[in-house]
C-alpha positions as CSV (number, residue, x, y, z in Angstrom):
1,M,-138.3,-145.5,-24.9
2,N,-135.4,-145.1,-26.8
3,I,-132.3,-144.3,-25.5
4,A,-128.4,-143.2,-26.8
5,I,-125.9,-143.3,-24.5
6,L,-122.7,-141.4,-26.1
7,G,-119.8,-142.2,-24.2
8,T,-118.7,-145.5,-21.9
9,G,-116.7,-144.6,-19.7
10,N,-117.7,-145.7,-15.0
11,M,-120.4,-143.0,-15.3
12,G,-122.0,-144.3,-19.0
13,K,-121.0,-147.9,-18.4
14,A,-123.3,-147.7,-14.5
15,I,-125.7,-146.4,-15.9
16,I,-126.2,-148.5,-18.6
17,G,-126.1,-151.7,-16.2
18,G,-128.6,-149.8,-14.0
19,I,-130.7,-149.4,-17.1
20,K,-130.7,-152.7,-18.3
21,R,-131.1,-154.3,-14.8
22,V,-133.9,-151.7,-13.9
23,R,-135.6,-151.1,-16.8
24,G,-134.9,-154.5,-18.7
25,G,-137.2,-154.7,-22.4
26,D,-138.7,-151.6,-21.5
27,V,-135.7,-149.8,-22.8
28,R,-133.9,-150.0,-26.4
29,I,-129.6,-149.0,-25.8
30,G,-127.8,-147.6,-28.4
31,V,-124.0,-146.4,-27.1
32,W,-120.8,-145.1,-29.3
33,D,-117.3,-144.1,-27.3
34,K,-114.7,-143.0,-29.9
35,V,-112.8,-145.1,-28.1
36,P,-113.8,-148.5,-29.6
37,G,-112.3,-150.3,-26.9
38,A,-114.5,-148.7,-24.3
39,M,-117.5,-150.2,-25.2
40,E,-116.5,-153.7,-24.6
41,G,-117.8,-155.2,-21.2
42,I,-121.2,-153.6,-22.0
43,G,-123.3,-157.4,-22.6
44,D,-125.7,-158.0,-24.3
45,G,-129.1,-156.3,-25.4
46,V,-127.3,-153.1,-26.7
47,E,-126.5,-151.8,-29.6
48,V,-123.8,-149.9,-30.9
49,V,-124.6,-146.9,-33.0
50,N,-122.3,-145.3,-35.5
51,P,-122.3,-141.6,-35.9
52,S,-121.5,-141.5,-39.5
53,C,-124.4,-144.2,-39.8
54,W,-126.7,-143.1,-37.5
55,K,-129.1,-146.1,-37.3
56,F,-130.9,-145.5,-34.5
57,N,-133.7,-142.6,-33.4
58,P,-133.5,-142.0,-29.0
59,D,-136.3,-140.6,-27.7
60,V,-133.2,-139.1,-25.2
61,L,-129.4,-138.8,-25.8
62,L,-127.1,-139.3,-23.4
63,I,-123.6,-137.4,-22.9
64,A,-121.0,-139.4,-21.1
65,V,-118.0,-137.9,-22.2
66,K,-115.2,-135.2,-19.9
67,P,-116.1,-132.4,-19.9
68,G,-113.6,-131.2,-22.4
69,D,-114.9,-134.1,-25.1
70,V,-118.2,-131.9,-24.8
71,P,-117.8,-129.5,-28.1
72,G,-116.4,-132.2,-30.5
73,L,-119.6,-134.7,-29.8
74,L,-121.4,-131.7,-30.3
75,D,-120.7,-130.6,-32.6
76,D,-119.8,-134.2,-34.8
77,V,-122.7,-135.8,-33.4
78,V,-125.9,-134.7,-32.4
79,V,-125.8,-131.3,-33.7
80,P,-126.0,-133.3,-37.6
81,L,-128.5,-135.9,-36.5
82,I,-130.6,-132.3,-34.9
83,Q,-130.2,-130.2,-38.0
84,K,-129.6,-133.6,-41.4
85,D,-131.9,-135.7,-39.4
86,K,-134.6,-133.8,-37.8
87,M,-134.8,-135.8,-35.5
88,D,-136.2,-134.3,-31.9
89,F,-135.0,-136.0,-28.7
90,L,-134.0,-134.7,-25.1
91,T,-130.7,-134.1,-24.7
92,V,-129.9,-135.5,-20.9
93,S,-125.5,-134.1,-20.5
94,I,-123.6,-135.5,-17.1
95,A,-120.2,-133.5,-18.4
96,A,-119.8,-131.4,-14.8
97,G,-119.5,-127.9,-14.9
98,V,-121.2,-127.6,-18.7
99,S,-124.1,-125.2,-18.0
100,I,-127.4,-125.8,-20.2
101,Q,-126.3,-122.6,-21.4
102,S,-123.5,-123.8,-23.7
103,I,-125.0,-127.1,-24.8
104,Q,-128.1,-125.0,-26.7
105,E,-125.2,-121.8,-27.9
106,R,-123.8,-124.9,-30.2
107,L,-127.3,-127.2,-30.4
108,G,-130.0,-124.0,-30.6
109,D,-132.4,-122.2,-27.8
110,N,-135.4,-124.8,-28.3
111,A,-132.9,-128.1,-27.8
112,R,-134.6,-129.7,-24.8
113,V,-131.2,-130.3,-22.6
114,C,-131.3,-131.2,-19.2
115,R,-127.8,-131.6,-16.9
116,V,-127.0,-134.5,-14.3
117,M,-125.0,-134.4,-11.8
118,P,-124.9,-138.2,-10.7
119,N,-122.4,-140.2,-8.8
120,T,-119.9,-143.2,-9.2
121,P,-122.2,-145.1,-6.5
122,A,-124.7,-145.5,-9.2
123,L,-122.2,-147.8,-10.5
124,I,-124.0,-150.5,-7.8
125,G,-127.9,-148.6,-7.7
126,E,-126.8,-146.1,-4.9
127,G,-126.7,-143.5,-7.1
128,M,-127.3,-140.0,-6.0
129,S,-128.3,-137.8,-9.3
130,A,-129.2,-134.4,-9.8
131,Y,-130.7,-132.6,-12.9
132,S,-131.6,-129.4,-14.4
133,L,-133.8,-128.8,-16.7
134,S,-134.4,-126.4,-19.7
135,D,-137.1,-123.6,-20.2
136,S,-137.5,-125.0,-23.2
137,C,-138.5,-129.3,-22.3
138,F,-141.6,-130.4,-22.3
139,P,-144.0,-131.2,-19.0
140,G,-143.4,-134.4,-19.3
141,D,-139.8,-134.2,-19.6
142,A,-139.1,-134.7,-15.8
143,G,-140.1,-137.6,-15.6
144,I,-138.3,-139.3,-18.0
145,V,-134.9,-138.2,-17.0
146,E,-135.7,-139.4,-13.1
147,Y,-137.5,-142.6,-14.6
148,V,-134.3,-143.2,-16.8
149,L,-132.0,-142.3,-13.6
150,S,-133.9,-143.3,-10.5
151,A,-132.7,-147.8,-12.0
152,C,-129.7,-146.3,-11.0
153,G,-131.0,-145.2,-7.5
154,K,-131.6,-141.3,-5.9
155,V,-132.4,-138.3,-8.1
156,V,-133.7,-134.9,-6.9
157,S,-134.9,-131.7,-9.6
158,V,-132.4,-128.6,-8.7
159,P,-132.2,-125.3,-10.0
160,E,-129.8,-124.8,-12.2
161,K,-128.1,-122.5,-9.8
162,L,-127.2,-125.2,-7.5
163,M,-125.2,-127.5,-9.7
164,D,-122.0,-126.4,-8.8
165,A,-122.7,-127.4,-4.8
166,V,-124.6,-130.8,-5.4
167,T,-120.7,-131.2,-7.6
168,G,-118.9,-130.4,-4.3
169,I,-121.6,-132.1,-2.0
170,S,-122.4,-136.0,-3.6
171,G,-120.7,-135.5,-6.4
172,S,-116.8,-135.5,-5.1
173,G,-117.9,-136.7,-2.0
174,P,-118.1,-140.3,-2.8
175,A,-113.4,-140.2,-2.4
176,F,-113.6,-137.7,0.9
177,V,-116.3,-140.8,2.2
178,Y,-113.7,-143.8,0.6
179,G,-110.5,-140.8,2.6
180,F,-112.5,-141.3,6.1
181,I,-113.2,-144.6,5.8
182,E,-109.7,-145.6,5.0
183,A,-108.5,-144.0,8.2
184,L,-111.0,-145.5,10.3
185,A,-110.1,-148.5,9.1
186,E,-105.8,-147.6,10.0
187,G,-106.8,-146.4,13.3
188,G,-107.8,-149.7,14.1
189,V,-105.2,-151.4,12.9
190,G,-103.2,-148.4,15.1
191,A,-105.4,-149.7,17.5
192,G,-104.7,-153.6,17.7
193,L,-106.6,-154.4,14.4
194,P,-104.9,-156.6,12.4
195,Y,-106.3,-154.7,8.8
196,A,-108.9,-157.2,7.2
197,L,-111.6,-156.9,10.1
198,A,-110.4,-152.9,10.7
199,L,-111.6,-152.3,7.3
200,D,-114.6,-154.8,7.6
201,M,-116.0,-153.3,11.0
202,A,-115.3,-149.1,9.6
203,V,-116.9,-149.7,6.3
204,Q,-119.5,-151.7,8.4
205,T,-119.7,-148.1,11.0
206,V,-120.1,-145.7,8.0
207,I,-123.3,-147.9,6.2
208,G,-125.1,-148.7,9.3
209,A,-124.9,-145.3,10.2
210,A,-125.8,-143.7,7.1
211,R,-128.9,-145.3,7.1
212,M,-129.5,-144.9,9.9
213,V,-129.7,-141.1,9.6
214,Q,-132.2,-142.0,6.6
215,V,-134.3,-143.9,8.3
216,T,-134.9,-141.9,11.3
217,A,-134.7,-138.6,9.7
218,E,-132.7,-136.7,12.9
219,H,-130.2,-134.9,12.1
220,P,-126.5,-136.2,12.9
221,S,-126.5,-133.9,16.1
222,V,-128.6,-135.4,17.4
223,L,-128.1,-138.9,16.4
224,R,-124.2,-138.2,17.5
225,S,-125.3,-137.2,21.4
226,R,-127.4,-140.3,22.1
227,V,-123.6,-141.5,21.3
228,M,-121.6,-139.7,23.8
229,S,-121.4,-139.9,27.3
230,P,-120.0,-137.6,29.9
231,G,-116.2,-138.7,30.2
232,G,-116.4,-141.7,27.7
233,T,-114.8,-142.6,25.1
234,T,-116.7,-141.2,22.1
235,V,-116.4,-137.8,23.6
236,K,-113.2,-138.0,23.1
237,G,-112.8,-139.4,20.1
238,I,-115.4,-135.9,18.8
239,F,-113.1,-133.9,21.0
240,A,-109.6,-135.3,18.6
241,L,-111.5,-134.9,15.1
242,E,-112.5,-131.5,15.9
243,R,-109.0,-130.2,17.7
244,A,-107.7,-131.0,14.2
245,A,-110.1,-129.4,13.1
246,F,-112.2,-132.1,11.0
247,K,-115.8,-130.3,10.0
248,G,-114.0,-127.2,8.8
249,A,-111.8,-129.4,6.2
250,V,-114.5,-131.6,5.1
251,M,-116.6,-128.2,4.8
252,S,-113.5,-126.7,2.5
253,A,-113.6,-129.7,0.4
254,V,-116.7,-129.7,-0.2
255,E,-117.2,-126.1,-1.3
256,E,-112.8,-126.3,-3.3
257,A,-114.5,-129.1,-5.0
258,A,-118.3,-126.9,-5.5
259,A,-115.6,-123.3,-6.8
260,Q,-113.7,-126.2,-9.3
261,S,-117.1,-127.2,-11.2
262,A,-117.5,-123.8,-11.5
263,R,-114.5,-122.6,-12.8
264,M,-114.8,-125.5,-15.5
265,G,-117.4,-124.3,-16.3
266,G,-115.8,-121.4,-17.3
267,K,-118.7,-119.1,-17.0
268,G,-120.6,-121.3,-18.5
269,K,-119.3,-121.4,-21.9
270,I,-117.7,-125.2,-23.4
Protein backbone atom coordinates (compact mmCIF):
# COMPACT_ATOMS: atom_id res chain seq x y z
CA MET A 1 0.00 0.00 0.00
CA ASN A 2 1.20 3.51 -0.86
CA ILE A 3 0.31 6.36 1.52
CA ALA A 4 1.07 10.03 0.87
CA ILE A 5 0.94 12.24 3.97
CA LEU A 6 0.66 15.97 3.38
CA GLY A 7 1.63 17.82 6.55
CA THR A 8 4.23 16.66 9.04
CA GLY A 9 3.26 18.41 12.25
CA ASN A 10 2.68 16.51 15.49
CA MET A 11 -0.24 14.41 14.22
CA GLY A 12 1.33 13.79 10.82
CA LYS A 13 4.52 12.54 12.45
CA ALA A 14 2.53 10.44 14.93
CA ILE A 15 0.75 8.65 12.09
CA ILE A 16 3.99 8.22 10.15
CA GLY A 17 5.67 6.79 13.24
CA GLY A 18 2.82 4.39 13.91
CA ILE A 19 2.74 3.10 10.34
CA LYS A 20 6.50 2.58 10.30
CA ARG A 21 6.48 0.88 13.70
CA VAL A 22 3.51 -1.44 13.14
CA ARG A 23 3.22 -1.92 9.38
CA GLY A 24 6.91 -1.80 8.47
CA GLY A 25 7.74 -2.62 4.87
CA ASP A 26 4.12 -3.39 3.98
CA VAL A 27 3.51 0.33 3.45
CA ARG A 28 5.39 2.79 1.26
CA ILE A 29 5.18 6.32 2.70
CA GLY A 30 5.57 9.60 0.83
CA VAL A 31 5.53 12.88 2.75
CA TRP A 32 5.43 16.61 2.06
CA ASP A 33 5.13 19.78 4.09
CA LYS A 34 5.17 23.37 2.86
CA VAL A 35 7.67 24.10 5.65
CA PRO A 36 10.76 22.02 4.75
CA GLY A 37 12.04 22.05 8.33
CA ALA A 38 8.87 20.31 9.50
CA MET A 39 9.99 17.15 7.72
CA GLU A 40 13.17 16.87 9.79
CA GLY A 41 13.38 13.98 12.22
CA ILE A 42 10.99 11.71 10.33
CA GLY A 43 13.71 9.11 9.89
CA ASP A 44 14.43 6.42 7.35
CA GLY A 45 11.95 4.58 5.19
CA VAL A 46 10.04 7.69 4.07
CA GLU A 47 10.15 9.40 0.68
CA VAL A 48 9.84 13.17 0.32
CA VAL A 49 7.47 14.00 -2.53
CA ASN A 50 7.34 17.20 -4.55
CA PRO A 51 3.88 18.54 -5.52
CA SER A 52 5.35 20.38 -8.51
CA CYS A 53 6.85 17.16 -9.87
CA TRP A 54 4.77 14.36 -8.38
CA LYS A 55 6.22 10.87 -8.85
CA PHE A 56 4.32 8.99 -6.16
CA ASN A 57 1.08 7.12 -6.85
CA PRO A 58 -0.81 6.81 -3.54
CA ASP A 59 -3.65 4.50 -2.57
CA VAL A 60 -4.34 6.86 0.34
CA LEU A 61 -3.67 10.58 0.48
CA LEU A 62 -3.77 11.81 4.06
CA ILE A 63 -4.26 15.52 4.75
CA ALA A 64 -2.62 16.42 8.06
CA VAL A 65 -2.55 20.22 7.96
CA LYS A 66 -4.36 22.88 9.99
CA PRO A 67 -8.00 23.49 9.00
CA GLY A 68 -7.22 26.91 7.56
CA ASP A 69 -4.60 25.40 5.24
CA VAL A 70 -6.91 22.76 3.78
CA PRO A 71 -8.46 24.85 0.95
CA GLY A 72 -5.09 25.87 -0.47
CA LEU A 73 -3.73 22.35 -0.20
CA LEU A 74 -6.73 20.89 -1.98
CA ASP A 75 -6.67 23.48 -4.76
CA ASP A 76 -2.90 23.55 -5.29
CA VAL A 77 -1.93 19.92 -4.74
CA VAL A 78 -4.82 17.45 -4.56
CA VAL A 79 -7.06 18.72 -7.38
CA PRO A 80 -4.20 18.67 -9.95
CA LEU A 81 -3.39 15.07 -8.99
CA ILE A 82 -6.98 14.07 -9.67
CA GLN A 83 -7.61 16.14 -12.77
CA LYS A 84 -4.23 16.34 -14.49
CA ASP A 85 -2.57 13.11 -13.39
CA LYS A 86 -5.85 11.11 -13.29
CA MET A 87 -4.98 9.58 -9.92
CA ASP A 88 -7.62 7.67 -7.97
CA PHE A 89 -7.05 7.54 -4.23
CA LEU A 90 -8.87 7.69 -0.93
CA THR A 91 -8.53 11.19 0.53
CA VAL A 92 -8.32 11.12 4.34
CA SER A 93 -8.49 14.39 6.28
CA ILE A 94 -7.66 14.81 9.97
CA ALA A 95 -8.38 18.57 9.94
CA ALA A 96 -10.75 19.43 12.81
CA GLY A 97 -14.11 20.83 11.76
CA VAL A 98 -13.59 20.30 8.03
CA SER A 99 -16.58 18.42 6.62
CA ILE A 100 -16.67 15.75 3.95
CA GLN A 101 -19.00 17.94 1.88
CA SER A 102 -16.58 20.88 1.88
CA ILE A 103 -13.77 18.64 0.60
CA GLN A 104 -15.95 17.11 -2.10
CA GLU A 105 -16.98 20.56 -3.27
CA ARG A 106 -13.36 21.02 -4.32
CA LEU A 107 -12.46 17.48 -5.40
CA GLY A 108 -15.76 16.47 -6.98
CA ASP A 109 -18.82 14.58 -5.78
CA ASN A 110 -17.32 11.24 -6.75
CA ALA A 111 -14.15 11.78 -4.71
CA ARG A 112 -13.67 9.12 -2.03
CA VAL A 113 -13.30 11.10 1.19
CA CYS A 114 -12.77 10.05 4.80
CA ARG A 115 -12.94 12.49 7.72
CA VAL A 116 -10.95 11.49 10.80
CA MET A 117 -10.55 12.91 14.30
CA PRO A 118 -7.42 11.42 15.91
CA ASN A 119 -5.74 12.56 19.14
CA THR A 120 -2.19 13.13 20.31
CA PRO A 121 -1.69 9.86 22.26
CA ALA A 122 -1.29 8.40 18.77
CA LEU A 123 2.32 9.50 19.27
CA ILE A 124 2.81 6.51 21.58
CA GLY A 125 0.41 4.12 19.87
CA GLU A 126 -2.43 4.83 22.33
CA GLY A 127 -4.52 7.10 20.14
CA MET A 128 -8.30 7.23 19.77
CA SER A 129 -9.40 7.86 16.18
CA ALA A 130 -12.96 8.15 14.87
CA TYR A 131 -13.73 8.24 11.16
CA SER A 132 -16.60 8.83 8.74
CA LEU A 133 -16.69 7.88 5.06
CA SER A 134 -18.37 9.66 2.17
CA ASP A 135 -21.16 7.89 0.30
CA SER A 136 -18.85 7.63 -2.70
CA CYS A 137 -16.34 5.43 -0.87
CA PHE A 138 -15.77 1.84 -1.93
CA PRO A 139 -16.86 -1.05 0.34
CA GLY A 140 -13.21 -1.80 1.14
CA ASP A 141 -12.28 1.75 2.13
CA ALA A 142 -13.30 1.27 5.77
CA GLY A 143 -10.79 -1.56 6.03
CA ILE A 144 -8.09 0.61 4.50
CA VAL A 145 -8.73 3.42 6.98
CA GLU A 146 -8.71 1.04 9.94
CA TYR A 147 -5.52 -0.62 8.69
CA VAL A 148 -3.76 2.76 8.60
CA LEU A 149 -5.12 4.28 11.81
CA SER A 150 -4.98 1.15 13.98
CA ALA A 151 -1.20 1.47 13.78
CA CYS A 152 -1.64 4.42 16.17
CA GLY A 153 -4.25 3.04 18.57
CA LYS A 154 -7.99 2.34 18.70
CA VAL A 155 -10.26 3.15 15.74
CA VAL A 156 -14.06 3.49 15.57
CA SER A 157 -16.52 4.41 12.82
CA VAL A 158 -19.12 7.10 13.57
CA PRO A 159 -21.70 9.06 11.55
CA GLU A 160 -20.23 12.40 10.50
CA LYS A 161 -22.89 14.29 12.46
CA LEU A 162 -21.17 13.04 15.65
CA MET A 163 -17.69 14.20 14.65
CA ASP A 164 -17.86 17.49 16.57
CA ALA A 165 -18.79 15.57 19.73
CA VAL A 166 -15.86 13.22 19.08
CA THR A 167 -13.60 16.27 18.83
CA GLY A 168 -14.87 17.50 22.19
CA ILE A 169 -14.20 14.28 24.08
CA SER A 170 -11.23 12.51 22.47
CA GLY A 171 -9.68 15.27 20.36
CA SER A 172 -9.51 17.81 23.20
CA GLY A 173 -9.90 15.33 26.06
CA PRO A 174 -6.19 14.60 26.55
CA ALA A 175 -5.64 18.24 27.51
CA PHE A 176 -8.40 17.96 30.13
CA VAL A 177 -6.81 14.79 31.53
CA TYR A 178 -3.39 16.47 31.68
CA GLY A 179 -4.98 19.27 33.67
CA PHE A 180 -6.48 16.76 36.10
CA ILE A 181 -3.14 14.98 36.51
CA GLU A 182 -1.45 18.30 37.21
CA ALA A 183 -4.09 19.22 39.80
CA LEU A 184 -3.92 15.77 41.43
CA ALA A 185 -0.14 16.04 41.75
CA GLU A 186 -0.25 19.57 43.13
CA GLY A 187 -2.87 18.45 45.65
CA GLY A 188 -0.41 15.78 46.76
CA VAL A 189 2.26 18.42 47.18
CA GLY A 190 -0.16 20.45 49.27
CA ALA A 191 -0.68 17.40 51.45
CA GLY A 192 3.09 17.06 52.00
CA LEU A 193 4.49 14.88 49.16
CA PRO A 194 7.56 15.83 47.10
CA TYR A 195 6.43 16.98 43.64
CA ALA A 196 8.22 14.24 41.67
CA LEU A 197 6.64 11.54 43.82
CA ALA A 198 3.21 13.19 43.71
CA LEU A 199 3.33 13.44 39.90
CA ASP A 200 4.41 9.81 39.53
CA MET A 201 1.58 8.70 41.80
CA ALA A 202 -0.96 10.89 39.98
CA VAL A 203 0.04 9.51 36.56
CA GLN A 204 -0.12 5.88 37.67
CA THR A 205 -3.41 6.46 39.47
CA VAL A 206 -5.02 7.80 36.28
CA ILE A 207 -3.56 4.96 34.20
CA GLY A 208 -4.74 2.36 36.69
CA ALA A 209 -8.23 3.82 37.03
CA ALA A 210 -8.65 4.03 33.24
CA ARG A 211 -7.50 0.45 32.82
CA MET A 212 -9.96 -0.69 35.51
CA VAL A 213 -12.84 0.77 33.49
CA GLN A 214 -11.46 -0.75 30.29
CA VAL A 215 -10.69 -4.22 31.64
CA THR A 216 -13.68 -4.76 33.94
CA ALA A 217 -16.19 -3.08 31.56
CA GLU A 218 -18.04 -1.87 34.65
CA HIS A 219 -19.61 1.56 34.84
CA PRO A 220 -17.34 4.21 36.41
CA SER A 221 -19.95 4.96 39.07
CA VAL A 222 -19.87 1.30 40.20
CA LEU A 223 -16.09 1.30 40.44
CA ARG A 224 -16.16 4.63 42.27
CA SER A 225 -18.65 3.31 44.84
CA ARG A 226 -16.23 0.48 45.69
CA VAL A 227 -13.56 2.98 46.69
CA MET A 228 -15.88 4.86 49.08
CA SER A 229 -16.29 3.78 52.69
CA PRO A 230 -18.94 5.38 54.92
CA GLY A 231 -17.44 8.51 56.47
CA GLY A 232 -14.10 7.74 54.81
CA THR A 233 -11.50 9.78 52.97
CA THR A 234 -12.76 9.20 49.42
CA VAL A 235 -16.34 10.33 49.99
CA LYS A 236 -15.03 13.53 51.62
CA GLY A 237 -12.85 14.17 48.58
CA ILE A 238 -15.73 13.54 46.17
CA PHE A 239 -17.90 15.89 48.18
CA ALA A 240 -15.25 18.56 47.73
CA LEU A 241 -15.18 17.93 43.96
CA GLU A 242 -18.96 18.21 43.71
CA ARG A 243 -19.00 21.43 45.74
CA ALA A 244 -16.66 22.82 43.07
CA ALA A 245 -18.96 21.50 40.29
CA PHE A 246 -16.21 19.18 39.03
CA LYS A 247 -18.45 16.97 36.88
CA GLY A 248 -20.31 19.95 35.46
CA ALA A 249 -17.05 21.70 34.61
CA VAL A 250 -15.78 18.66 32.67
CA MET A 251 -19.07 18.27 30.83
CA SER A 252 -19.02 21.95 29.92
CA ALA A 253 -15.43 21.64 28.67
CA VAL A 254 -16.44 18.84 26.28
CA GLU A 255 -19.49 20.77 25.07
CA GLU A 256 -17.47 23.95 24.50
CA ALA A 257 -14.81 22.06 22.55
CA ALA A 258 -17.47 20.36 20.44
CA ALA A 259 -19.17 23.70 19.77
CA GLN A 260 -15.85 25.21 18.70
CA SER A 261 -15.31 22.32 16.30
CA ALA A 262 -18.69 23.10 14.74
CA ARG A 263 -17.83 26.80 14.50
CA MET A 264 -14.48 25.99 12.87
CA GLY A 265 -16.34 23.95 10.29
CA GLY A 266 -18.43 26.99 9.38
CA LYS A 267 -21.50 24.80 8.95
CA GLY A 268 -19.74 22.55 6.52
CA LYS A 269 -17.65 25.13 4.63
CA ILE A 270 -13.91 25.75 4.40
